[in-house]
N, C-alpha and C positions, 0 to 999 in steps of 0.2 A: 723060687726054684727056676722059673722061666728065665730070669736074668742070668742065673748061674749057668744054665745050659747054653745061653747065647754067647757067653764068654769063655766056655771051657776050652775051646780051640785057640784062645789068645794067650793063655797063661804062659806058654813057653816063649812067646815072642815079645812079651811086655818089656823085658829087661833090655831088649835091643832097640826099643823105640827111642827116637830123639825127643827131648822135651818140647811140648807144644807151646809155642810162643804167641804172644798177643798179636804180633805183626801178621801171622798167617791165619790164626784161628780165632781171633777175637770176634765176638758177635757184632753184627752190623749195628750201626747207630739206631736208636729207637726212632720211630717215625714221629715227626713233629707236625703232621698235617692237621688240618682243621677237624676232621672226623676223629682222628686219634686223640687230639686234645679233649674233644668233647667226651669221648669214651673214658679217658682217664679221669676226668672231672665230672662224671655223670651224676654223682651225688649232689654236687653244687648246682648243676643244671636242673636236675629234677626238683630240688628244693625251691629254687627261684621260680621255675616254670609253674610248679604247683601253687606257690603262694600268689603269684600274679594272676593265674587262671581263677583261683578261688576269689580273689579280689574283683575280677571282672564279672564273675557270676553274681557275687553279692551286689556289685554296682548295677548289674542288669535287673536285679530284683528291686533294689532300693530306689534307683533313679526314676523320677517321674517321666511319663510319656510326653514327648513334645511333638506338636504338629507344626508344619511349615506351610504357609500360604504365600504364593508367589504371583506377582503381576509384572508387567513389563511395559516400557515406553520406548519409543524410537526418537533419537535426537537428530535434528537437521536432515530430515528425509527429503530428498529431491523429488519433485513431482515428475511423473512419467512423461517423457518427451520434452521436458523443459531444459533447454540449453542456455538459459539466460545467465549472463555473467555480470549482471548489474551489481551495484554496491549493496543493494538490499539483499540480493541472494548471497553475496559473499558474507554479509553479516549474519544471514540466516544459517548458512552452512557451517561457518566457523572453520577452525583448524581441525582437519581430520585426526590429528594426533592429540587433540585436547579433550579426549574422553575423561581423562582423570579429573579435570576441573569440574565436569558435570557430575561425576561421582561424589566429589567433595561438596558440591552444592546440595545434592540430595541428602547427604549425611550431615549437613550442617545443623547446628542447633536452631538457626532461624527457621528453616523449612520444617524441622520437626516440631518446633513450637506452633507453627501454623497448622500442622496436622493435628496436634493434640488439642488445639483450640477449636477444632470442628465439633459440632454438637454431639455429645455422648461419648466422645473418644477418651476424655479424661477419666470418666467413670469406668470405661472398659479397661483402661490401663490399671486402675485400682483393683478391679476384679482379677485381672491377670496376676498382679502382684500378690493378692491374697491367696490365689490358687497355686502359686509357685513360690512359696516362701523359701524353701530350701534352708540355707544357712540362717535366714531370718528367723526361722522357728527356733533354732538353737540360741540365737541372740535373745529372743523373747524369754526363753526358759532361764537364761542366765541373768535376766533383768535388764539387758541393754536394749535400746530402741532399735527396731528393725527398719529396713528401707521403706516399708509400707507406711509406718508411722511418720517417717521423715517426709514422705510425699504428701501426706495429709496436712502436715503443719507447714510445709514449704513446697508449693506446687512447682517452683522452678527446678526442683531436684528431680522432677519426673523424667527429664532428659537423661539423667544418669542411669535411670532404670531401663528405659525403652531403647536407648541407643545401642547397647550390646546385643539386643534381641533382633535388631534389623540387620539384614544381609543385603548389601548393595554391590552389584558388580555387572560388568558388561558381558554379553553373551558372545564368547569367541572373539573374532576380530571384527564383528559387526558393530553398528551404532545402536544396537538394542541394549537397554539397561534393564536388568532384572532387579525387582524390589521385593524382598521377602521379609516375613515376620514369623517368629516361632513362639508358640505358647502351648500351655497344657490344654487349652480349650480351642477347638478348631474354629468356632465362630469368632472368637476374639482375634485369632491370627489373621483371619480373612479381613475383618473390618479395620484392623490396625494397618495392614499392608495397603488396603485401598485408600485409607486416609492419607498416607504419605504420598501415594501416587497422585491423588487429586491436589494435594497441597503443592507438589512440585509442578504440575501442569499449570496451576493458577499462578504460581510464582514466575514461571517462564513467560506466560502471557503478559503479566504485569511488567516484568523487567524489560522485555523486548519491545513492547508497544507503548510504554509510558511516555517517552519523548515525542513520538509521532502523535500520540493521542493529544498531548498538550498542544502541539503545533496545529493539529487539525481542529481542535476546539477553538483556538484563537482565530484560525482562518474562517471557520464557519461563523464565528461571531462577527468578523469583518464583512463576510458575505451578507449576513442578515442586516448589518448596518447600511451597507451600500444599497441593498435592495430597498430598504425604507427610504433612503435619500432619493433613489431613482423614481420611486413611486411619487414622492412629494414633488420632485422637479417636473415629472410628466403632468401632474395635476396643475402646477403653476403655469406650464406652457399652454396647456389646453384652455385654462381660464383666461390667460392673456390673449390668446387667439380669439376666444369668444368675445372678449371685451373689445378688441381692436377689429373685429370682423375679418379676421385673416383666415376665413374659411377657404379651403382649397376646392378647386373644381376638378375637372378630369385630369388636366395636365399642369395646372398652375393655380395660383390664387384666383379667387373669383373676381377680384378687382382687375387683375391682369387680363383674365379671359374676357371680362366686360369691356375693357379698353380695346382689346384686340377686335372684339366684335363690333364696337362702335367705329373703330378705324376702318374696318372692312365695309361697314354700312356707309360711312362717309365717302369712302372711295367710290362705292357703287352709286351713291346719290350724286356725287360730282360728275360721274360719267353720264348718268341720266340727264343731269342739268345741261351738260355740254351738248348732248344729243338734242335735247329740246331747244337749246339756244341756236343750234345749227339749223334745225327745221324752221324755227321762228325767223331766223335771219334769211333763209331762202324765201319764206313767204313774204317777208318785208321787201326783199329785193325784187320780187316778181309782181308786186302790186300794180306797177305801171303797165306791165305787159299782160297782166291777167293772172288771176290765181289758179285758173284751171290748168295752166301748163306748169305750175310749180311742182317739183318732185315730191315735196312733202304732201301736196294734195293728191297727186297721182298715186301716191303710195297707199291711199285709202281705197279699199275694195268697193265701198259704197259709191264713191265718186267714179271709180272705173266702171262699175255696173251702170250707173246713171248716164255716164258719157257714152257708153256703148248703146244703151237704150235710146239716147238722143240721136245718135248716128243712124240707128235703124229707122227711127221715126222720120228723120229727114230724108232718108232714102225712099221711104214709102211715099212721103209727101212729094218729092221730086217726081216720082213715078206717076202719082195721081195727077199732078199739074199737066203732065204731058198728055194725059188722056182725058182729064176732066177739066171742066171750066173752073173759073175762080170762085164761082158761087155754088159749086157742087157741095151737097151736104157731106159727102165723104171727105171732100177736100177740107171743108170747114172742120170736120171732126179730127182730121189728122193735124190741122193747125192747132186746134185746141189741145190735143194730146202733146204736140211739140212744145207748146207754151208751158203746159203743166210740167213736163220733164225738165224744161229749162229752169223753171222756178225751183223745182226740187234740186236740180244740180247746183244752182246758185246758192241755195240754202245749205246744201251739204258742203260746198266749198267754203262758205262762210263759217259753218260749224267746225270744219277741220281746222281752219285758221285759228278760230277761237280756242279749240281744244289744244292746239300746239302752244298757244300762249299760256293757257291755263297750266299745261304740263310744265312749261318752263318756270312759271311762277311757283308751282308746287315743288318742283325739284330745287329751285333756288331757296325756297323756305326750308326744305328738308336739309339741304346742305348747311344752312345757317344753324338749324337746330342741332344737327349732328356735330358741328364744330364746337358748339357750346358744350354738348355732352362730352365730347372728347377732351376738351380742356379740363372739365370738371373731373373726368375719369383719370386724366394724367395727374391731377393734384392728389386724388385719392390713392393712386398707385404709388406716388412718391412717398406719401405718408406710410402706406403699407410696406414699402421697401425699407423705410427706417425701422418700422416695427419688426419687419422680417429679419433685419440685421440683429436686433435685440434677441429675437427668437433663435436665430442661428447661433448666437453666442451661448444662449442657454442650452441649446441642443448640443453644441460642441462640448460643453462641460458634462452634459449627460452622457455623451458618447464616450468621453474619457472614463467617467465612472463605470459605464457599462463594460468597457474593455477591462478595466481593473476588476470588476465583478466577475467577468468571465475567467480571467487569469486566476483569481483567488479561488473560484469555484473548481477550476480544473486542478489546482495544486491540492486543495483540500480533498478532492476525490482521489488523487494519486496517493496521498498519505493514508486515506482509508484503505485503499487497495494494498498499500505496503503493510498496513497493520494486519490485514487479512492474511498476507503471505507469511508474516512473522508469526502469527498465531498458529500457522500450520507447521512450523519448524520442529516443534516437539509434539509428537502425536502419540496418543494412547494405542498400544498394541493389544493389551488384554488386561482386564481387571483380575484381581485374585479370586480364585474359586474356593469353595469350601473344601478343605482337605479331608479326605476320608481315611487315609492310611497314616500311621504315625511316622514322623520323620526321624525321631531319635527316642530311645535306642531301638534299632532294628536288630533282631536277635542274631540272625546268621552273620551279617557284616560285623556286628559288635563282637560276637564270639570269635569270628575269624581274625578281626583286628587284635583282640585281646590275646588270642593264641599266638599270633605273629609277634606281638610285643613281648609276650612271655618267652617265646623261643629266642628272640633276639637278645633280650636281657640275660636270659639264662646262658645262652651261648657266649655272650660277651663276658659274663662273670667267670664262666668256666675257662675260657681262653686266657683271660687276664690272670686268673689264678695259676693256670698252667704255665703262662709265659714268665711269671715272676717266681715260679718254683725252681729253685736251684738244686734240688735233690737229684740223685742219680736216676737215670732211666735204664742204663745197661752198662756192659763192660767197655763198650767202645769209647765212652767218655773218659775212661782211665787209661786206655791203650797208649794214647799219645804222650801221657805224662809218665807212665811207668816204663816205657821203653820196651825191653825184651822180656819183661816179667809176664808170667802166665796170667791171662784174664779170661775167666769163664763166667757163664751165666747159669743160675739155677732158676728155672721157671717157677712161677707162683703155682701152688697146689690148691686147686679149687675143690670144694667139698661136693658131695653127691647131690645135695639139695640145689646147689647153684647150677650144677650141670643139667638138672631137670628143667630149669627155667631159662636155659641158654644164657645164664649169667646176667640177666636183666634185673632180677629182684633181690639177689643176694647182696649184702653190703660189700663195698669194695675193700679188698685185702683184709678180710676177716681172718684172724689167726686161727688155724686149726690146732687142736691138741697135737702134741709131738708124736704120739703113737700112731694115730691115723695118718698123719702127714708122712711118716716114714713108710707106711704101707703104700700110699699113693706114689711115693718117690720110686718104689721098686717097679712100678708100671709106667713110669714117665720116661719115654725114650730120650727126650732132650736132656733131662736131668742126668740120666745114666751116661750119656755121651760126655757131659761136662765132668762127671766124676771120673770117667775114663781118661779125660785129658789131665786131670790132677794126678791120677794114678801113674800115667805115663811120665809126667814131669817129675814125680817123686823118685822114680827109678828104684823102686823097692827091691831089695835083694842085691843090688850092685854095691860094689865097694865105695863108689862115689855117690850112692843114692842116699836118700833120707829115711832113716829108720824111726827117729823120734820127730814128730811133727806137732808143733804148737798151733792150735786153732784159736784165733782171737778175732775181735771186731772193734771198730772205732767207738762204738757205744753199746749200751745194753739194749737187747731186743733186736739185734740184727740177724739172728738165726744161726749163730755159730754152733750151738749145741745140735741143731738139726743137721748142719753140714758135717759135724764131727761124726755123728752116729750114721748118717747116710753114707759117708765115705768109708767108715769102718765096715759097714755091711757090704759095700761094694768090694773092698779089698778082701774081706773074708770069702766072698763069693768067688773071687779070683783065685782062691786057694791059699791065701796068706793067713798066718796066725796074727790076729790083731787084738790089741789091748787098748781100750779106751779108758782114760783116767779123767775123772771129774774133778777139776781144780777150781771151779767157780762156786765158792761157798755162799755167795749172795743169792744164787738161784739154782739150787740143786734140782735135777730133773731126771737123772738116770734111772732111779728106782721105778718111777711111774712110766717112763717111756719104754724101758726094757722089761718091765714086769718082774723086777727083782724083789726079793724079800729083804726086810730090814736086817741089818747086822753091821759088823765092823767094816771099815772102809779105809780111805786114804789117811785120814787123821789118826786112826788107830795104828796104821802101819808106820806113820811118821813118829808117833809117840812110843812105838815098839810095845804097845799094849796087846797087840795081836800079831801073829806071824802074817807075812804077806800072802801066803797061799790061802789063809782063812779069809783074808780081806777081798781077794779077787773072786768074782762071781761069774759063773758061766751064764750065757744068754741062750735064747732060743735059736740063734743063728750059729751054725757050725763054724768053728775056728774063731769065734768072736767072744772075748772075755771083757769084763767091765770091772773097773775099780771105782765104786761110787765114793762120794765125799765122806761118808761115814757119820755115825751118830754124834761124834765129838765135835762136829763143826759148829754146833751151837755154843760151844764154850769159847769161841773166838781165840783160837791158838795163835801162835806167831805166824809170820808169813810162810806160805807153802813153798815159794820159790827158794827160800834159804835152806830147806831141808829135803827137798824132793830128790836130790842127787842120789842118795843111798837107795831110794825106792827104784829109780830108773836103772841103776846098775843091776838090780835084781830082775830086770825084764828082758835079759838078753835072749831068752828063748823065743821071743815074739819077733816076727818079721816087721811089724809096724806098730808103733805106740803113738796114739793120738791123745794129746793133752787138750782137754776142753777148758781153756783159760778164761779168766774174766776179761773185761774190755781192756783195750790197749793202753788206756790212760792210767790204769792202776799199776802199782808197784809190783804186785804179784805177776801180772802179765809180762812185765819187762824182765823180771828175774827168771820166769819159766822159759822165756825165749832163749836165754843163755844156755839152758840145759838141753835145748832141742837142736836137731840138725837143721831144721828149716821151720819157717813160720808161714801159716796160711791165713791170710786176712780175709775176713768175711764182712761185706757191707750190704745193707738192705736197700734195695731200690725204693725210691720214693720217700725215704726217711733220712738217709745219710747223704751229705753232699760230697762232691769230689774233693773239695779242700779238706774236709775232715778225714777222708781216706788217705790223702797225701800226708797229712799231719801224723796220722797213726803209723804210716810207713816210716816217717822220719823217727818217730819214737822207737820203733822196733829196730831200725838200723842203728840208732844211737845206743841202744841197749846191747849191741853186739850180735844181734840175730841176723839170720839170712832169710830173705823173703822167698818163699817157694812160689807164691802167686797170689792172685786176687780172685775172689769169688763174689759176684754180685748176686745176692739172694733175693728170692721173691720177685723176679722180673716178670711183669705181666705183659701179655701181648696187647698191642694197641688196638688191634681190630676186635670187634665184639665177638663173643663166643658164639652167638647164634649165627653170625655171618660165616664163621669158620665151619660150623656144622652144615650150613646150607651149601657152602662150596664143596665140602667133603661129600655131601649127598649127591650134588650135581656131578662131581668127578666119578 
């Protein structure tokens, strides 16, 4: 009644309205956005999302807990403040872009075999394999050998097991390499990671220093050999010197120093002899004149003292003579004293002359002795010089060996220093600690990743399904192909239960029974506007208008019966007398939808077994009558379209006669279209394609019918219902 009141004032003006064409009033094209596609295919999205999320939860429960132990090493670390650009450092540092080669070395089977060969590591790997069988347990159940059994029988296959469990990679853009191992037991993860770290460090030391170590070993062997030879040569030289008496003094050999000393003594002796010879010659020359005046005699102090004493005595004697007589005792005493001094003086002069002679003779003898000693010393020195030449030759050889020893010792020390530098090129940063928290699976990240994956796969499936779906979305897809034909949309009627849950939990496009769907249609403004457009295009009551309209569809289930009855009720509400004729004997629905009692119907009227007025039934809607299919439809009578003309001639009292025809592909539909003034084609959105609609239009046109327009039924809004409600509440 509300709809009837809404259109009471339009009844007089409907006949004057121009037909509503698709160009001006066709609904806009359905939204093809990402959200709209997801909403249209929400059932597919929900199914895939739920399935994957359930699989993630099951995996979270079933998968064993994994622990990850990580350690790190640094490759080619330069010492602080070391700007050395030597070849050793270049070899140590390597190419900064060559980290990938270091990663390959760590992950190589050679280094891993060295790690597994460490004490106890192989047994730990077997324990890890037993604790983390996984697929191996299924293989054992099926009777096939597992990887653990293969490891026990073939130890070389251990690499196949442990290699995927190691994680090796550099940390950012640094030269730090992280080495990790994952296991179901934290202590196994720690020990396995540390074993590979130690094996890599040992391998780096061995690889980088092996050549220098071999060279240094050879050099040290040569140094030891030369050291032994030098010791032997020094012993031989000392023994030779001892045998030859080539002992050295302070500045030279003892023989040379002795010769020098004898030469010096000889020179001094010759000087002394020359002096003695000179004094002796003076004495000899003054013998005639008197020795007392000889310089050599006068040089004696005793002679000088006696000569002075004699002079004093003579002075006293001369003085006494002048005063005393010749026979005076004092004079006699002085004469005796003079005589005694003269005797002593003569004796002292003779002694000095004898001493000078003795000194000359002693000096002459000393010179002769020293000359003999010097000659002997010269001979000894000559022999010593020959021996010294031999010693010098030996010493020269020893010096050459000593310089060679020094050079070899220096080079060996440099190689050892280089080895120490190379040993520091790969340095331990930290060993792996015992992990306390599980690495995999972590509940929140695992569920988040699973939810993300489920959402992505669900969205991808929904979008792909929507992208490859060629079915109709709305009337705009037909507007370009149909030209000036009417194109309207009939919105999808949602049930009350779906409205309570904002359209989230109800199945998509669940067909409502015809009776409640018609009730909902009376309250749907969009649907009533679409029916008004059809009503305007039909121009009911005009001489050029359409009184008999055949309603058909490209296929069964497109909602043509709903369109027929909804349009009939709308026209009756507009004040027109309307008769709906049920012509689809394959799916009769008038009695249930309109609440009619069983009785005669169309087939009885066609067979003339009952008058038409008895076959037509009144409905609860004012000015709306119905002619159901009738009870004789089950007898499969001849085609309806061949005989319905007589029945339609008897319906001139009605302003509008709507024929509910079967699908357009049937012969009945094509025959019925010929008896109608126009045909209204109904296509269901999401089920029928645009090509099928065009084909049905060609069938109707080829059958001689005139197309009134197209109605796309059950068009669903792309936006979610709950979003529409929220927007409505916000407004």
